[in-house]
mmCIF file of the N, C-alpha and C atoms, coordinates in Angstrom:
data_MODEL
# 
_entry.id   MODEL 
# 
loop_
_atom_site.group_PDB 
_atom_site.id 
_atom_site.type_symbol 
_atom_site.label_atom_id 
_atom_site.label_alt_id 
_atom_site.label_comp_id 
_atom_site.label_asym_id 
_atom_site.label_entity_id 
_atom_site.label_seq_id 
_atom_site.pdbx_PDB_ins_code 
_atom_site.Cartn_x 
_atom_site.Cartn_y 
_atom_site.Cartn_z 
_atom_site.occupancy 
_atom_site.B_iso_or_equiv 
_atom_site.pdbx_formal_charge 
_atom_site.auth_seq_id 
_atom_site.auth_comp_id 
_atom_site.auth_asym_id 
_atom_site.auth_atom_id 
_atom_site.pdbx_PDB_model_num 
ATOM 1   N N  . MET A 1 1  ? 0.676   -1.010  -0.126 1.00 0.00 ? 1  MET A N  1 
ATOM 2   C CA . MET A 1 1  ? -0.213  0.059   -0.135 1.00 0.00 ? 1  MET A CA 1 
ATOM 3   C C  . MET A 1 1  ? 0.865   1.486   -0.139 1.00 0.00 ? 1  MET A C  1 
ATOM 4   N N  . LYS A 1 2  ? 0.655   2.185   -1.134 1.00 0.00 ? 2  LYS A N  1 
ATOM 5   C CA . LYS A 1 2  ? 1.549   3.385   -0.838 1.00 0.00 ? 2  LYS A CA 1 
ATOM 6   C C  . LYS A 1 2  ? 1.101   4.290   0.285  1.00 0.00 ? 2  LYS A C  1 
ATOM 7   N N  . ARG A 1 3  ? 2.512   4.826   0.923  1.00 0.00 ? 3  ARG A N  1 
ATOM 8   C CA . ARG A 1 3  ? 2.496   5.930   1.911  1.00 0.00 ? 3  ARG A CA 1 
ATOM 9   C C  . ARG A 1 3  ? 2.248   5.200   3.195  1.00 0.00 ? 3  ARG A C  1 
ATOM 10  N N  . ILE A 1 4  ? 1.799   4.322   3.444  1.00 0.00 ? 4  ILE A N  1 
ATOM 11  C CA . ILE A 1 4  ? 2.334   3.486   4.738  1.00 0.00 ? 4  ILE A CA 1 
ATOM 12  C C  . ILE A 1 4  ? 3.551   3.211   5.206  1.00 0.00 ? 4  ILE A C  1 
ATOM 13  N N  . SER A 1 5  ? 3.891   3.681   6.684  1.00 0.00 ? 5  SER A N  1 
ATOM 14  C CA . SER A 1 5  ? 4.881   3.717   7.047  1.00 0.00 ? 5  SER A CA 1 
ATOM 15  C C  . SER A 1 5  ? 5.304   2.438   6.994  1.00 0.00 ? 5  SER A C  1 
ATOM 16  N N  . ASP A 1 6  ? 6.500   2.170   7.364  1.00 0.00 ? 6  ASP A N  1 
ATOM 17  C CA . ASP A 1 6  ? 6.896   0.684   7.598  1.00 0.00 ? 6  ASP A CA 1 
ATOM 18  C C  . ASP A 1 6  ? 6.585   0.364   9.251  1.00 0.00 ? 6  ASP A C  1 
ATOM 19  N N  . ALA A 1 7  ? 6.770   1.129   10.095 1.00 0.00 ? 7  ALA A N  1 
ATOM 20  C CA . ALA A 1 7  ? 6.145   1.009   11.339 1.00 0.00 ? 7  ALA A CA 1 
ATOM 21  C C  . ALA A 1 7  ? 4.695   0.720   11.207 1.00 0.00 ? 7  ALA A C  1 
ATOM 22  N N  . GLU A 1 8  ? 3.834   1.342   10.788 1.00 0.00 ? 8  GLU A N  1 
ATOM 23  C CA . GLU A 1 8  ? 2.326   1.067   11.248 1.00 0.00 ? 8  GLU A CA 1 
ATOM 24  C C  . GLU A 1 8  ? 2.143   0.010   9.781  1.00 0.00 ? 8  GLU A C  1 
ATOM 25  N N  . SER A 1 9  ? 3.248   -0.804  9.141  1.00 0.00 ? 9  SER A N  1 
ATOM 26  C CA . SER A 1 9  ? 2.589   -1.811  7.959  1.00 0.00 ? 9  SER A CA 1 
ATOM 27  C C  . SER A 1 9  ? 2.960   -2.729  9.515  1.00 0.00 ? 9  SER A C  1 
ATOM 28  N N  . ALA A 1 10 ? 4.326   -2.909  10.127 1.00 0.00 ? 10 ALA A N  1 
ATOM 29  C CA . ALA A 1 10 ? 4.487   -3.509  10.913 1.00 0.00 ? 10 ALA A CA 1 
ATOM 30  C C  . ALA A 1 10 ? 3.504   -4.129  11.961 1.00 0.00 ? 10 ALA A C  1 
ATOM 31  N N  . ARG A 1 11 ? 3.159   -2.976  12.857 1.00 0.00 ? 11 ARG A N  1 
ATOM 32  C CA . ARG A 1 11 ? 2.057   -3.064  13.538 1.00 0.00 ? 11 ARG A CA 1 
ATOM 33  C C  . ARG A 1 11 ? 0.853   -3.601  12.893 1.00 0.00 ? 11 ARG A C  1 
ATOM 34  N N  . ILE A 1 12 ? 0.351   -3.536  11.625 1.00 0.00 ? 12 ILE A N  1 
ATOM 35  C CA . ILE A 1 12 ? -0.851  -4.098  11.463 1.00 0.00 ? 12 ILE A CA 1 
ATOM 36  C C  . ILE A 1 12 ? -0.533  -5.486  11.349 1.00 0.00 ? 12 ILE A C  1 
ATOM 37  N N  . ALA A 1 13 ? 0.728   -6.044  10.398 1.00 0.00 ? 13 ALA A N  1 
ATOM 38  C CA . ALA A 1 13 ? 1.063   -7.853  10.360 1.00 0.00 ? 13 ALA A CA 1 
ATOM 39  C C  . ALA A 1 13 ? 1.320   -8.139  11.517 1.00 0.00 ? 13 ALA A C  1 
ATOM 40  N N  . ALA A 1 14 ? 1.590   -7.530  12.968 1.00 0.00 ? 14 ALA A N  1 
ATOM 41  C CA . ALA A 1 14 ? 1.999   -7.837  14.049 1.00 0.00 ? 14 ALA A CA 1 
ATOM 42  C C  . ALA A 1 14 ? 0.924   -8.383  14.582 1.00 0.00 ? 14 ALA A C  1 
ATOM 43  N N  . HIS A 1 15 ? -0.423  -8.156  14.445 1.00 0.00 ? 15 HIS A N  1 
ATOM 44  C CA . HIS A 1 15 ? -1.807  -8.209  15.530 1.00 0.00 ? 15 HIS A CA 1 
ATOM 45  C C  . HIS A 1 15 ? -2.369  -9.563  14.319 1.00 0.00 ? 15 HIS A C  1 
ATOM 46  N N  . GLU A 1 16 ? -2.157  -9.539  13.395 1.00 0.00 ? 16 GLU A N  1 
ATOM 47  C CA . GLU A 1 16 ? -2.608  -10.743 12.858 1.00 0.00 ? 16 GLU A CA 1 
ATOM 48  C C  . GLU A 1 16 ? -2.939  -12.014 13.446 1.00 0.00 ? 16 GLU A C  1 
ATOM 49  N N  . PRO A 1 17 ? -4.042  -12.876 12.871 1.00 0.00 ? 17 PRO A N  1 
ATOM 50  C CA . PRO A 1 17 ? -4.702  -12.687 12.090 1.00 0.00 ? 17 PRO A CA 1 
ATOM 51  C C  . PRO A 1 17 ? -5.854  -11.823 12.636 1.00 0.00 ? 17 PRO A C  1 
ATOM 52  N N  . TYR A 1 18 ? -7.086  -11.346 11.615 1.00 0.00 ? 18 TYR A N  1 
ATOM 53  C CA . TYR A 1 18 ? -8.487  -10.514 12.170 1.00 0.00 ? 18 TYR A CA 1 
ATOM 54  C C  . TYR A 1 18 ? -9.655  -11.252 12.399 1.00 0.00 ? 18 TYR A C  1 
ATOM 55  N N  . ALA A 1 19 ? -10.549 -11.260 12.742 1.00 0.00 ? 19 ALA A N  1 
ATOM 56  C CA . ALA A 1 19 ? -11.592 -11.687 12.437 1.00 0.00 ? 19 ALA A CA 1 
ATOM 57  C C  . ALA A 1 19 ? -12.451 -11.181 12.361 1.00 0.00 ? 19 ALA A C  1 
ATOM 58  N N  . SER A 1 20 ? -12.506 -9.682  12.432 1.00 0.00 ? 20 SER A N  1 
ATOM 59  C CA . SER A 1 20 ? -13.376 -8.663  12.337 1.00 0.00 ? 20 SER A CA 1 
ATOM 60  C C  . SER A 1 20 ? -13.072 -7.385  11.730 1.00 0.00 ? 20 SER A C  1 
ATOM 61  N N  . PRO A 1 21 ? -13.454 -6.682  11.153 1.00 0.00 ? 21 PRO A N  1 
ATOM 62  C CA . PRO A 1 21 ? -12.881 -4.970  10.739 1.00 0.00 ? 21 PRO A CA 1 
ATOM 63  C C  . PRO A 1 21 ? -12.642 -4.610  11.922 1.00 0.00 ? 21 PRO A C  1 
ATOM 64  N N  . GLN A 1 22 ? -13.448 -4.448  13.233 1.00 0.00 ? 22 GLN A N  1 
ATOM 65  C CA . GLN A 1 22 ? -13.778 -3.801  14.088 1.00 0.00 ? 22 GLN A CA 1 
ATOM 66  C C  . GLN A 1 22 ? -12.120 -4.160  14.997 1.00 0.00 ? 22 GLN A C  1 
ATOM 67  N N  . VAL A 1 23 ? -11.635 -5.457  15.050 1.00 0.00 ? 23 VAL A N  1 
ATOM 68  C CA . VAL A 1 23 ? -10.820 -6.058  15.573 1.00 0.00 ? 23 VAL A CA 1 
ATOM 69  C C  . VAL A 1 23 ? -9.151  -5.358  14.748 1.00 0.00 ? 23 VAL A C  1 
ATOM 70  N N  . VAL A 1 24 ? -9.585  -5.311  13.811 1.00 0.00 ? 24 VAL A N  1 
ATOM 71  C CA . VAL A 1 24 ? -8.242  -4.520  13.193 1.00 0.00 ? 24 VAL A CA 1 
ATOM 72  C C  . VAL A 1 24 ? -8.032  -3.168  13.737 1.00 0.00 ? 24 VAL A C  1 
ATOM 73  N N  . GLY A 1 25 ? -9.065  -2.371  13.791 1.00 0.00 ? 25 GLY A N  1 
ATOM 74  C CA . GLY A 1 25 ? -9.287  -0.891  14.418 1.00 0.00 ? 25 GLY A CA 1 
ATOM 75  C C  . GLY A 1 25 ? -8.528  -1.318  16.467 1.00 0.00 ? 25 GLY A C  1 
ATOM 76  N N  . GLN A 1 26 ? -8.927  -2.030  16.436 1.00 0.00 ? 26 GLN A N  1 
ATOM 77  C CA . GLN A 1 26 ? -8.613  -2.043  18.334 1.00 0.00 ? 26 GLN A CA 1 
ATOM 78  C C  . GLN A 1 26 ? -7.483  -2.816  18.425 1.00 0.00 ? 26 GLN A C  1 
ATOM 79  N N  . ARG A 1 27 ? -6.740  -3.664  17.599 1.00 0.00 ? 27 ARG A N  1 
ATOM 80  C CA . ARG A 1 27 ? -5.564  -4.065  17.804 1.00 0.00 ? 27 ARG A CA 1 
ATOM 81  C C  . ARG A 1 27 ? -4.516  -3.437  17.193 1.00 0.00 ? 27 ARG A C  1 
ATOM 82  N N  . ALA A 1 28 ? -4.679  -3.450  15.635 1.00 0.00 ? 28 ALA A N  1 
ATOM 83  C CA . ALA A 1 28 ? -3.745  -2.564  15.073 1.00 0.00 ? 28 ALA A CA 1 
ATOM 84  C C  . ALA A 1 28 ? -3.553  -1.423  15.180 1.00 0.00 ? 28 ALA A C  1 
ATOM 85  N N  . ARG A 1 29 ? -4.581  -0.785  15.365 1.00 0.00 ? 29 ARG A N  1 
ATOM 86  C CA . ARG A 1 29 ? -4.638  1.158   15.669 1.00 0.00 ? 29 ARG A CA 1 
ATOM 87  C C  . ARG A 1 29 ? -4.528  2.040   14.395 1.00 0.00 ? 29 ARG A C  1 
ATOM 88  N N  . PRO A 1 30 ? -4.806  1.078   13.264 1.00 0.00 ? 30 PRO A N  1 
ATOM 89  C CA . PRO A 1 30 ? -4.405  1.992   12.284 1.00 0.00 ? 30 PRO A CA 1 
ATOM 90  C C  . PRO A 1 30 ? -4.542  3.640   12.238 1.00 0.00 ? 30 PRO A C  1 
ATOM 91  N N  . SER A 1 31 ? -3.756  4.304   11.514 1.00 0.00 ? 31 SER A N  1 
ATOM 92  C CA . SER A 1 31 ? -4.324  5.703   11.578 1.00 0.00 ? 31 SER A CA 1 
ATOM 93  C C  . SER A 1 31 ? -5.130  6.368   10.569 1.00 0.00 ? 31 SER A C  1 
ATOM 94  N N  . LEU A 1 32 ? -6.271  7.051   10.920 1.00 0.00 ? 32 LEU A N  1 
ATOM 95  C CA . LEU A 1 32 ? -7.322  7.192   9.819  1.00 0.00 ? 32 LEU A CA 1 
ATOM 96  C C  . LEU A 1 32 ? -7.081  7.159   8.291  1.00 0.00 ? 32 LEU A C  1 
ATOM 97  N N  . PRO A 1 33 ? -6.275  7.898   7.897  1.00 0.00 ? 33 PRO A N  1 
ATOM 98  C CA . PRO A 1 33 ? -5.916  7.694   6.702  1.00 0.00 ? 33 PRO A CA 1 
ATOM 99  C C  . PRO A 1 33 ? -5.593  6.527   6.018  1.00 0.00 ? 33 PRO A C  1 
ATOM 100 N N  . ILE A 1 34 ? -4.626  5.573   6.880  1.00 0.00 ? 34 ILE A N  1 
ATOM 101 C CA . ILE A 1 34 ? -4.585  4.114   6.377  1.00 0.00 ? 34 ILE A CA 1 
ATOM 102 C C  . ILE A 1 34 ? -5.716  3.767   6.364  1.00 0.00 ? 34 ILE A C  1 
ATOM 103 N N  . ALA A 1 35 ? -6.476  3.441   7.731  1.00 0.00 ? 35 ALA A N  1 
ATOM 104 C CA . ALA A 1 35 ? -7.901  2.488   8.203  1.00 0.00 ? 35 ALA A CA 1 
ATOM 105 C C  . ALA A 1 35 ? -8.755  3.361   6.813  1.00 0.00 ? 35 ALA A C  1 
ATOM 106 N N  . GLU A 1 36 ? -8.848  4.259   6.471  1.00 0.00 ? 36 GLU A N  1 
ATOM 107 C CA . GLU A 1 36 ? -9.893  4.349   5.063  1.00 0.00 ? 36 GLU A CA 1 
ATOM 108 C C  . GLU A 1 36 ? -9.131  3.897   3.743  1.00 0.00 ? 36 GLU A C  1 
ATOM 109 N N  . ARG A 1 37 ? -7.948  3.880   3.864  1.00 0.00 ? 37 ARG A N  1 
ATOM 110 C CA . ARG A 1 37 ? -7.378  3.465   2.585  1.00 0.00 ? 37 ARG A CA 1 
ATOM 111 C C  . ARG A 1 37 ? -7.696  2.149   2.459  1.00 0.00 ? 37 ARG A C  1 
ATOM 112 N N  . LEU A 1 38 ? -7.362  1.142   3.755  1.00 0.00 ? 38 LEU A N  1 
ATOM 113 C CA . LEU A 1 38 ? -7.760  -0.400  3.718  1.00 0.00 ? 38 LEU A CA 1 
ATOM 114 C C  . LEU A 1 38 ? -9.281  -0.624  3.438  1.00 0.00 ? 38 LEU A C  1 
ATOM 115 N N  . VAL A 1 39 ? -9.924  0.454   3.779  1.00 0.00 ? 39 VAL A N  1 
ATOM 116 C CA . VAL A 1 39 ? -11.958 0.469   3.132  1.00 0.00 ? 39 VAL A CA 1 
ATOM 117 C C  . VAL A 1 39 ? -12.017 0.331   1.738  1.00 0.00 ? 39 VAL A C  1 
ATOM 118 N N  . GLN A 1 40 ? -10.909 1.515   1.517  1.00 0.00 ? 40 GLN A N  1 
ATOM 119 C CA . GLN A 1 40 ? -11.280 2.092   0.108  1.00 0.00 ? 40 GLN A CA 1 
ATOM 120 C C  . GLN A 1 40 ? -10.681 0.939   -0.915 1.00 0.00 ? 40 GLN A C  1 
ATOM 121 N N  . THR A 1 41 ? -9.753  0.156   -0.514 1.00 0.00 ? 41 THR A N  1 
ATOM 122 C CA . THR A 1 41 ? -8.807  -0.837  -1.590 1.00 0.00 ? 41 THR A CA 1 
ATOM 123 C C  . THR A 1 41 ? -9.531  -2.211  -1.144 1.00 0.00 ? 41 THR A C  1 
ATOM 124 N N  . ASP A 1 42 ? -10.354 -2.258  -0.715 1.00 0.00 ? 42 ASP A N  1 
ATOM 125 C CA . ASP A 1 42 ? -11.281 -3.700  -0.280 1.00 0.00 ? 42 ASP A CA 1 
ATOM 126 C C  . ASP A 1 42 ? -10.754 -4.698  0.561  1.00 0.00 ? 42 ASP A C  1 
ATOM 127 N N  . ALA A 1 43 ? -9.772  -3.722  1.149  1.00 0.00 ? 43 ALA A N  1 
ATOM 128 C CA . ALA A 1 43 ? -8.327  -4.606  1.720  1.00 0.00 ? 43 ALA A CA 1 
ATOM 129 C C  . ALA A 1 43 ? -9.037  -5.448  3.101  1.00 0.00 ? 43 ALA A C  1 
ATOM 130 N N  . LEU A 1 44 ? -10.230 -4.779  3.544  1.00 0.00 ? 44 LEU A N  1 
ATOM 131 C CA . LEU A 1 44 ? -11.046 -5.640  4.873  1.00 0.00 ? 44 LEU A CA 1 
ATOM 132 C C  . LEU A 1 44 ? -12.139 -6.909  4.345  1.00 0.00 ? 44 LEU A C  1 
ATOM 133 N N  . ASP A 1 45 ? -12.167 -6.712  3.093  1.00 0.00 ? 45 ASP A N  1 
ATOM 134 C CA . ASP A 1 45 ? -13.222 -7.254  2.370  1.00 0.00 ? 45 ASP A CA 1 
ATOM 135 C C  . ASP A 1 45 ? -13.371 -8.981  3.259  1.00 0.00 ? 45 ASP A C  1 
ATOM 136 N N  . GLU A 1 46 ? -12.589 -9.575  3.127  1.00 0.00 ? 46 GLU A N  1 
ATOM 137 C CA . GLU A 1 46 ? -12.143 -10.855 3.428  1.00 0.00 ? 46 GLU A CA 1 
ATOM 138 C C  . GLU A 1 46 ? -12.325 -10.837 4.850  1.00 0.00 ? 46 GLU A C  1 
ATOM 139 N N  . VAL A 1 47 ? -11.951 -9.823  5.461  1.00 0.00 ? 47 VAL A N  1 
ATOM 140 C CA . VAL A 1 47 ? -12.288 -9.791  7.239  1.00 0.00 ? 47 VAL A CA 1 
ATOM 141 C C  . VAL A 1 47 ? -13.444 -9.526  7.455  1.00 0.00 ? 47 VAL A C  1 
ATOM 142 N N  . GLU A 1 48 ? -14.232 -8.399  6.768  1.00 0.00 ? 48 GLU A N  1 
ATOM 143 C CA . GLU A 1 48 ? -15.633 -8.800  6.935  1.00 0.00 ? 48 GLU A CA 1 
ATOM 144 C C  . GLU A 1 48 ? -16.621 -9.963  6.741  1.00 0.00 ? 48 GLU A C  1 
ATOM 145 N N  . ARG A 1 49 ? -16.014 -10.752 5.347  1.00 0.00 ? 49 ARG A N  1 
ATOM 146 C CA . ARG A 1 49 ? -16.910 -11.994 5.580  1.00 0.00 ? 49 ARG A CA 1 
ATOM 147 C C  . ARG A 1 49 ? -16.377 -12.858 6.436  1.00 0.00 ? 49 ARG A C  1 
ATOM 148 N N  . ALA A 1 50 ? -15.218 -13.004 7.176  1.00 0.00 ? 50 ALA A N  1 
ATOM 149 C CA . ALA A 1 50 ? -14.757 -13.563 8.247  1.00 0.00 ? 50 ALA A CA 1 
ATOM 150 C C  . ALA A 1 50 ? -16.052 -13.485 9.435  1.00 0.00 ? 50 ALA A C  1 
ATOM 151 N N  . ASP A 1 51 ? -16.138 -12.250 9.948  1.00 0.00 ? 51 ASP A N  1 
ATOM 152 C CA . ASP A 1 51 ? -17.021 -11.628 10.559 1.00 0.00 ? 51 ASP A CA 1 
ATOM 153 C C  . ASP A 1 51 ? -18.417 -12.207 10.266 1.00 0.00 ? 51 ASP A C  1 
ATOM 154 N N  . ALA A 1 52 ? -18.841 -12.059 9.316  1.00 0.00 ? 52 ALA A N  1 
ATOM 155 C CA . ALA A 1 52 ? -20.682 -13.062 9.172  1.00 0.00 ? 52 ALA A CA 1 
ATOM 156 C C  . ALA A 1 52 ? -20.119 -14.480 9.350  1.00 0.00 ? 52 ALA A C  1 
ATOM 157 N N  . ALA A 1 53 ? -19.223 -15.222 9.329  1.00 0.00 ? 53 ALA A N  1 
ATOM 158 C CA . ALA A 1 53 ? -19.045 -16.417 9.504  1.00 0.00 ? 53 ALA A CA 1 
ATOM 159 C C  . ALA A 1 53 ? -19.489 -16.890 11.168 1.00 0.00 ? 53 ALA A C  1 
ATOM 160 N N  . GLY A 1 54 ? -19.464 -15.862 12.244 1.00 0.00 ? 54 GLY A N  1 
ATOM 161 C CA . GLY A 1 54 ? -20.077 -16.137 13.303 1.00 0.00 ? 54 GLY A CA 1 
ATOM 162 C C  . GLY A 1 54 ? -18.639 -16.109 14.372 1.00 0.00 ? 54 GLY A C  1 
ATOM 163 N N  . PRO A 1 55 ? -19.063 -16.460 15.796 1.00 0.00 ? 55 PRO A N  1 
ATOM 164 C CA . PRO A 1 55 ? -18.234 -16.142 16.573 1.00 0.00 ? 55 PRO A CA 1 
ATOM 165 C C  . PRO A 1 55 ? -16.841 -17.288 16.517 1.00 0.00 ? 55 PRO A C  1 
ATOM 166 N N  . ALA A 1 56 ? -16.222 -16.888 17.597 1.00 0.00 ? 56 ALA A N  1 
ATOM 167 C CA . ALA A 1 56 ? -14.889 -17.768 17.859 1.00 0.00 ? 56 ALA A CA 1 
ATOM 168 C C  . ALA A 1 56 ? -15.309 -19.388 17.791 1.00 0.00 ? 56 ALA A C  1 
ATOM 169 N N  . ALA A 1 57 ? -15.052 -20.328 17.343 1.00 0.00 ? 57 ALA A N  1 
ATOM 170 C CA . ALA A 1 57 ? -14.755 -21.694 17.171 1.00 0.00 ? 57 ALA A CA 1 
ATOM 171 C C  . ALA A 1 57 ? -14.761 -22.265 18.760 1.00 0.00 ? 57 ALA A C  1 
ATOM 172 N N  . PRO A 1 58 ? -15.392 -22.652 19.596 1.00 0.00 ? 58 PRO A N  1 
ATOM 173 C CA . PRO A 1 58 ? -14.914 -23.680 20.604 1.00 0.00 ? 58 PRO A CA 1 
ATOM 174 C C  . PRO A 1 58 ? -13.942 -24.029 20.976 1.00 0.00 ? 58 PRO A C  1 
ATOM 175 N N  . GLY A 1 59 ? -12.910 -23.273 22.018 1.00 0.00 ? 59 GLY A N  1 
ATOM 176 C CA . GLY A 1 59 ? -11.697 -23.647 22.488 1.00 0.00 ? 59 GLY A CA 1 
ATOM 177 C C  . GLY A 1 59 ? -10.447 -23.557 21.334 1.00 0.00 ? 59 GLY A C  1 
ATOM 178 N N  . GLY A 1 60 ? -11.032 -22.679 20.379 1.00 0.00 ? 60 GLY A N  1 
ATOM 179 C CA . GLY A 1 60 ? -9.383  -22.624 18.957 1.00 0.00 ? 60 GLY A CA 1 
ATOM 180 C C  . GLY A 1 60 ? -9.531  -21.213 18.845 1.00 0.00 ? 60 GLY A C  1 
ATOM 181 N N  . ARG A 1 61 ? -9.166  -21.206 17.312 1.00 0.00 ? 61 ARG A N  1 
ATOM 182 C CA . ARG A 1 61 ? -8.357  -20.009 17.061 1.00 0.00 ? 61 ARG A CA 1 
ATOM 183 C C  . ARG A 1 61 ? -9.932  -19.203 16.214 1.00 0.00 ? 61 ARG A C  1 
ATOM 184 N N  . GLU A 1 62 ? -10.060 -17.854 16.289 1.00 0.00 ? 62 GLU A N  1 
ATOM 185 C CA . GLU A 1 62 ? -11.151 -17.245 15.665 1.00 0.00 ? 62 GLU A CA 1 
ATOM 186 C C  . GLU A 1 62 ? -11.595 -17.944 14.706 1.00 0.00 ? 62 GLU A C  1 
ATOM 187 N N  . ARG A 1 63 ? -12.814 -17.972 14.239 1.00 0.00 ? 63 ARG A N  1 
ATOM 188 C CA . ARG A 1 63 ? -13.418 -18.559 13.100 1.00 0.00 ? 63 ARG A CA 1 
ATOM 189 C C  . ARG A 1 63 ? -13.350 -17.698 12.262 1.00 0.00 ? 63 ARG A C  1 
ATOM 190 N N  . GLY A 1 64 ? -12.863 -18.357 10.885 1.00 0.00 ? 64 GLY A N  1 
ATOM 191 C CA . GLY A 1 64 ? -12.732 -17.157 9.509  1.00 0.00 ? 64 GLY A CA 1 
ATOM 192 C C  . GLY A 1 64 ? -11.520 -15.961 9.651  1.00 0.00 ? 64 GLY A C  1 
ATOM 193 N N  . ALA A 1 65 ? -10.769 -15.918 11.116 1.00 0.00 ? 65 ALA A N  1 
ATOM 194 C CA . ALA A 1 65 ? -9.809  -15.116 11.176 1.00 0.00 ? 65 ALA A CA 1 
ATOM 195 C C  . ALA A 1 65 ? -9.014  -15.159 9.502  1.00 0.00 ? 65 ALA A C  1 
ATOM 196 N N  . VAL A 1 66 ? -8.485  -14.079 9.117  1.00 0.00 ? 66 VAL A N  1 
ATOM 197 C CA . VAL A 1 66 ? -7.876  -13.817 8.204  1.00 0.00 ? 66 VAL A CA 1 
ATOM 198 C C  . VAL A 1 66 ? -6.624  -12.671 8.482  1.00 0.00 ? 66 VAL A C  1 
ATOM 199 N N  . SER A 1 67 ? -5.967  -12.496 7.002  1.00 0.00 ? 67 SER A N  1 
ATOM 200 C CA . SER A 1 67 ? -4.646  -11.589 7.411  1.00 0.00 ? 67 SER A CA 1 
ATOM 201 C C  . SER A 1 67 ? -5.021  -10.330 6.329  1.00 0.00 ? 67 SER A C  1 
ATOM 202 N N  . VAL A 1 68 ? -4.511  -8.958  6.907  1.00 0.00 ? 68 VAL A N  1 
ATOM 203 C CA . VAL A 1 68 ? -4.628  -7.940  6.095  1.00 0.00 ? 68 VAL A CA 1 
ATOM 204 C C  . VAL A 1 68 ? -3.577  -7.809  5.700  1.00 0.00 ? 68 VAL A C  1 
ATOM 205 N N  . THR A 1 69 ? -3.746  -7.720  4.271  1.00 0.00 ? 69 THR A N  1 
ATOM 206 C CA . THR A 1 69 ? -2.077  -7.269  3.364  1.00 0.00 ? 69 THR A CA 1 
ATOM 207 C C  . THR A 1 69 ? -2.093  -5.811  2.660  1.00 0.00 ? 69 THR A C  1 
ATOM 208 N N  . ALA A 1 70 ? -1.037  -5.299  2.381  1.00 0.00 ? 70 ALA A N  1 
ATOM 209 C CA . ALA A 1 70 ? -1.304  -4.435  1.353  1.00 0.00 ? 70 ALA A CA 1 
ATOM 210 C C  . ALA A 1 70 ? -2.172  -4.234  0.423  1.00 0.00 ? 70 ALA A C  1 
ATOM 211 N N  . THR A 1 71 ? -2.232  -5.454  -0.045 1.00 0.00 ? 71 THR A N  1 
ATOM 212 C CA . THR A 1 71 ? -3.333  -5.919  -1.639 1.00 0.00 ? 71 THR A CA 1 
ATOM 213 C C  . THR A 1 71 ? -4.388  -6.509  -1.171 1.00 0.00 ? 71 THR A C  1 
ATOM 214 N N  . GLY A 1 72 ? -4.346  -6.485  -0.314 1.00 0.00 ? 72 GLY A N  1 
ATOM 215 C CA . GLY A 1 72 ? -5.865  -6.883  0.380  1.00 0.00 ? 72 GLY A CA 1 
ATOM 216 C C  . GLY A 1 72 ? -5.845  -7.994  1.148  1.00 0.00 ? 72 GLY A C  1 
ATOM 217 N N  . ALA A 1 73 ? -6.975  -9.380  1.759  1.00 0.00 ? 73 ALA A N  1 
ATOM 218 C CA . ALA A 1 73 ? -6.880  -10.057 2.883  1.00 0.00 ? 73 ALA A CA 1 
ATOM 219 C C  . ALA A 1 73 ? -6.531  -11.664 2.381  1.00 0.00 ? 73 ALA A C  1 
ATOM 220 N N  . VAL A 1 74 ? -5.490  -12.288 2.593  1.00 0.00 ? 74 VAL A N  1 
ATOM 221 C CA . VAL A 1 74 ? -5.118  -13.504 2.128  1.00 0.00 ? 74 VAL A CA 1 
ATOM 222 C C  . VAL A 1 74 ? -5.801  -14.720 3.189  1.00 0.00 ? 74 VAL A C  1 
# 
């Protein structure tokens, strides 16, 4: 993603995986311009679909948790 600092990129990557767009904001705390850019570039689409899958699986990892990348979710 253009105009994202190495520090902010590292902070976003350090808190993966994410189960919902709200979790991205709570854990990674992206700056407003970067959060807006993630939305504009559809980088949170997969995270949003994972959120729709439902709550965390019992005793396990967040259901549908995905990672956010500069080019989208993987």
